[in-house]
N, C-alpha and C positions, 0 to 999 in steps of 0.2 A: 208716673214716676213717684206718686203719695204711695204707691202700693209697694215701690220697692227701699223708701224711707222708713216702711211698718215694720217692714219684715227685719231691714238692718237694727233697728230698734230694737225686735221682739227677741233676735240672737242673743245677747248678752244675758237675757235669763234662763234661755235653753241651754247655752254653752254652760252658764255655774250649775245647772241641775245636775249636767251629765259627768265634768268633770272632779277631779278629786285636786287639789293645790299639791303643789312638789312635796312638802313634809309627808302628807298622807301615801305617794307614792312612794317617796324615797326615806322617807324614815326621820329624817332632821330637813332641815333648809337646805336651800341654795350656798346661803354664803356660810355656814357650819361647815358643812361639806369642802368647799373650798378653802377653810382655813385649816382642816384636817390635813388636806393634799398640799400644804404650804407646809404644816410643820414635819408631816410624814418626808417629804421631798428635804427640806432642810437636813433631820434626822439623819436620810440616807448619804449626805454629802460629807456627813460628818462621822461615819459610820466608819471611814476606810481609814488607818490610823496612818499610812504611807504614804496616801492621796491616790490618784486618778490620774491614768494616762489619755490622754485627750488629743483625739484628731480633729483637729481644728482648720476649719477650710476658712480664708476668707476670700469676697469677692462674691457676687452672685453665679457665675459660670464658674470659678473654680480655677481663674484666671492662671494664678499663682500657685497650686497644688497645693497640698496641706502641709502645716506645721505640728511636729511634736511635743506638745504641750502637757506638762505636769499641772498640779492643782492638788492642795489639801487644805481642808476647811475646819476651822476648830469654831469653838465654843463663843467665843466672845463677837463673831460674826467678822472674825480675821481669815485669811486666805492668803495663801502663798502661791507663787507662781513661779516657774521657769519654761524654759521653752530650748532648743538645741541650739539659736541662735543668741539670747540672752540666759546662759546656765546657770547664773547665781541666781537663788531665790528671791524673788523679792513681794514685799509683804504690803496685803491694802487692805480695806474690809469690803464686805459682799453682805446683798440683802437676797433673801427669798421672800416675794411678795406676791399679790391675787393681781393680775391687770391680765384680761381675757384669755387668761388661763392660770397658769404657776409659772412665775416669771423667777430665774435668778442674774441677779444684776451685780455689776463689780462697782460701786457709786463711789470710790475711790479712785486716784490715778494708781496704775499697775502697769509703767513701760511695758513689763514681757507680755502683754494683751493689748495696751491701747494704742500701742505702735501700729497695730493691725488695723483699727480704728478711727483712729485722730486723722483728719482730712490736714492736718499740719506739719506734713512731713514729705519728704522731696521721693519720698520713695513709692514704687506703687505707680499708680498714673499722676503722680507730682502734685504738689501744692494744691489744694482745696478739695482733692480726691483723696491722695494715702493709697491705702489698700482696699478701703471699703469692705473693711470687716464687722464683725457683733463683738461687744461686750457686751448685750442682753442677751437672755437665751430663752425660751420657753419649754416646759418639760416636757417631754411628747408621749416616753414610756421608761417604766423601770423593772427590773428584775435584778435580781442577788447580785452580781456582779458588774453590771452596765445600767447606764444610764444615755438614753436618748436624747437628745436638745434641738431644737430648730431655732437656727439664728432667727434675731426679730428682723432686722431690715434685711438680711441676705435669700432668707427662708432653709439658709444650707443646713443640710442635718450633720450635726456634730456629736460624735458619740464618745462618751465615758467609759474605761473600764478599770475595775479597782484594781491598785496594784498589791503584791503580795506581801503581805506585814512587816517581810522584813527584806524588804526591796528600798536600793539605795540610788537615789536620785541621781547624783553624779554616774553615776556608773552606767544607769541606765541611757542617758545622754552622750556619755561616750561610745556606748554602743552604736545610738542613732547615727555619730557621725564616723561611725567604722564603716557602716554599713551606705551610709552618701555617698563617702569618698570611693568605696570599690561598685557602687553603682555607676559612677561617672570617670572609671580609673582609665578604661581603654577608650571610649565616647560615647555616647549616647544614642547609639544605634545595634541594635539587639538582634542575635540569630535567636528564630522560635524554635523548640523542636517540639516535636507531637507525637511519641512514640518513634517512632521510623522516619519521620516525616520533617526535614529542616528548610526552614525559609530564612534563608541566608539574609543578613543586613536588613529583613523588613518588616523588623518590629523597632521601635524606637522608644525611649525614656527621655522627655526633654528637659530642659534646664527649669523647667518651670514646673517639672513634674509631673507629666501628664505622659501616660504610656500608651502607643497607640501601635495597633496590631497590625498586620500583613493586610485584613479585611478592611484597613480603616477605623473599625470600631476604636474609640478609646476611654480614657475617662481620665481623671485627676489621681494622684499615689499623694501617699504621707509613709515616710518614714520614722518603720520601728525598731527596736534593740533588736531584732532578730531576721528582718526585710522591708518589705511593705505592703501596706492595706493601699485597697482599692478604695476609691468613694463610691461608683455602683459594680459592681458584679459584672465581670467579661464572660460570654457563653466562648469557651474556645475547642472545639470539634465535638462539639455538645455536652460539652462539663463547664459546668459555673465555677469561675473561678473568683475570689476575693482576694485573695491576700499571695503573695510568695516570701518564702523565707530563703536567707542567702546560705550558701556554704562556706562556711569560715575555710572550711581545709582544704578546700580543693586550690589546685594547683595553678586556676584560672579564675576569676570571678565568676558564678553562677546561683542562679537563682530560679529556686522550684516551686510551681505550684501545691498548695497546700492542700492535703488530699485527693493529688495527683501526679503523685509521683515522676510521671511519663510527658508533663508538660515542663519545657526549662526555658530560659532567657539567659543567654551570652553575650555580654557588651562585646563589641571587634572593637577592632584598629581603624582605624579609618585611613585611606589616602591623603596627602593634603589639600586635592581640590576639594574633597567630601567636607572635610573642615570645616570649609565655607557655605560651600553651597548646598548643605545639608542641614545648617543651620543648627550646628552642636551646641555651640555657645554665642556670645556677643564676643568681638575684640576690640582692644581697645587702640585707637590710633595713637601711635608716641607722638607727643608735643615737641620730642627732643630734636635739633638739627640735623643730630649726629645720626639721626636714625632715618632716616631720610634724603632721597634726593635732593640738590638744591632747587630743582625744576617741580618736584612734588609739592617741596615744601612750602615752595611759593605760588601756585597753584590751589594748592588744597587747605593746609595748615595756617597759611598767613590768613587765608581767603575768611577761614573760621575766625579766625582771632579780630580780622578786621571789624566781621559782622558782630561780634561784641562787643567790640567797641562803641560801634555808632550806639548803641544802646545803651552807652555807659558803663558794659558789666564787662566781667573775667570770663576767659573760656576756660572751663572747664575740663571739658572733656571731649573727645571724637570718636563715636564708636561705628563699627562696623554691625549693627543691632539685629538679633534673631527676633526679632518683633517692632512691631511702629503702631502707631496712635496716628487715625485719620484725621482730616481737619473738622472733624466734626467732636475729634478726642475720644475715639471708639476703638477698642487696642483691634491690633489685627494681626494675625498669623502671616510670617514674613518676616524681610530682610529691609533694611535701613541705613542711612546716613542720619547718624544722631549728634545733635550737638547740645552741650549741657553749659548752659550759661549764667553767672551768679551776679549779682548788681548789690551783693555786701547783706543780703538778708532774704533775698529767696532764689533757690536756682532754678531756671527755664529751661526747656527741653523743646527741640525742633527737631523735624523728621522730614526726611522723602524717602520714600520707599526705593528699594534698590532689587533686582533679580538676579540673581548669583546663579550661574549653569556651570555645571561641571562639561568641558569639552569634548565632544565622543573622541573614545579613543585612547583617550589619557589619563593618567592621574593624578597629573601636575600642575592641569591649567584649569582657569575659569572667563567666562566672558562676565562684564558684571552691564547691566540695563540699566537706564535711569527709569525712574517709575514714577507715579505719583507724587504727591505735593503732599505731604501731612500736617498735621499739627504743629502752628504756628511759623510754618515754614515763608510764608509772607515777610516774618521780621526778619530771618535769619535765609544765610546764604547756601542751605542745604541743597535746593534744587539746581544752582549752582556746580559746588560739590560731586554731585552726583554724575552730573553730564559730564564731569570732568575725568569719573573713575569709565565714565561709557567710553570716552573718545578715546584715552589710552587701553582700550581692550585690545584684546586678550590679554590677561595675565599670569605666569609662571608664578607658582607657590610653591615655596621650599618651609619644611618645618623644620625644629629643632629637635624633633625628638619622634622615633616611630611608633612608640607604644603611649606617651601622656603627653603630646607637645602642649607648649604653652605660649611660645612665640610662632609667627609666619613672617615670612617675608613676600612681597609681591612686587613682580617685577615686570615690565609693560615688554613685551612680546614685540612692540611696533619700535619704541624706544627702549633700550636697557637702561641708559643713563636714569630713567624714570623707573622708582622702588620705592617701596617702605613696609616698616616695621610695626606686626598689630602682636598685641597681646590679649592673653584670657585672663590674666594675673592681679 
């Protein structure tokens, strides 16, 4: 043991004689190099007169897809931010500092950005969680026209692209909205064409902005002024694809892979039962007694209202949702009955999973089966409501439009006097 101690004591002298300090190796100290990197990054941010297009992804698994965000930086530590959701630019302060690397932080509140990072919002995973996004970003790499960041909390890759000097923010975000509307103009189900091969309705672009290919591979997406980019490249027929552009002049919506003109995506209209079974969107159950039969209102809507009242709350909405949170508060794919209830200051969500399935050989019938209880189900009657939907199955589904439906009427096959209307508006 003494011998080992003596060796350990001798090591510092040996190491001191064998290695140079970091100043000798790099020509300057680590502190000076970091300070220079901070200054270089700050100058790069301010070097884009029209600002940057930022592909922003909240939540560590990109559960909500990407948000198209615009940022511009001034010399007095000011930043302007706008998004497709909040297109009016909002100013706040920013800083670039050294913290385990070079860090960009927005240290005064800017609703365009902080709405995705503050937990005190009813969006995303609800109060206490929110969208679980970042407002601080580590610098990963820089080139002349692009900066790659890493979210401090989510570790998501965030890419900033320099805008042309004459770019107009309003025009850019208007184009993003146009592409967004075109992407879902018929449905979220797509036909993938690869050369002469067509995969009819075998690809999808969910309303959480996740592209899924026929083989099941998938990634989050963000809309741009000319199409959409992928968070991770996908390989299609041996070709790596990272972006699709929209054909604004096409008679029908069409997206073509950048660098691979033979790879296209076309949204397809859905049958009425597919609108529910494929999870195209979440559908809101009308709380108006005129939009459901007396039996349905009594056994479903009034049950929800009574459940909220028992918690001294007011029922806000009931949805047939295309996602659900389980009992541990984890986001899951699938459908659910969802109650949103407000106590005057906080909106609460409760879920019970349901399985909506197309009836074979039909285009307008579904069955609904009650599934597992989800978040807050022990406080609200969502399980009872899901069971009622199962008891009255199957249901016929009628859409108010063949190409772009906004309302569906569901009628019980077993008892046609039981019916209700849902809307996705």
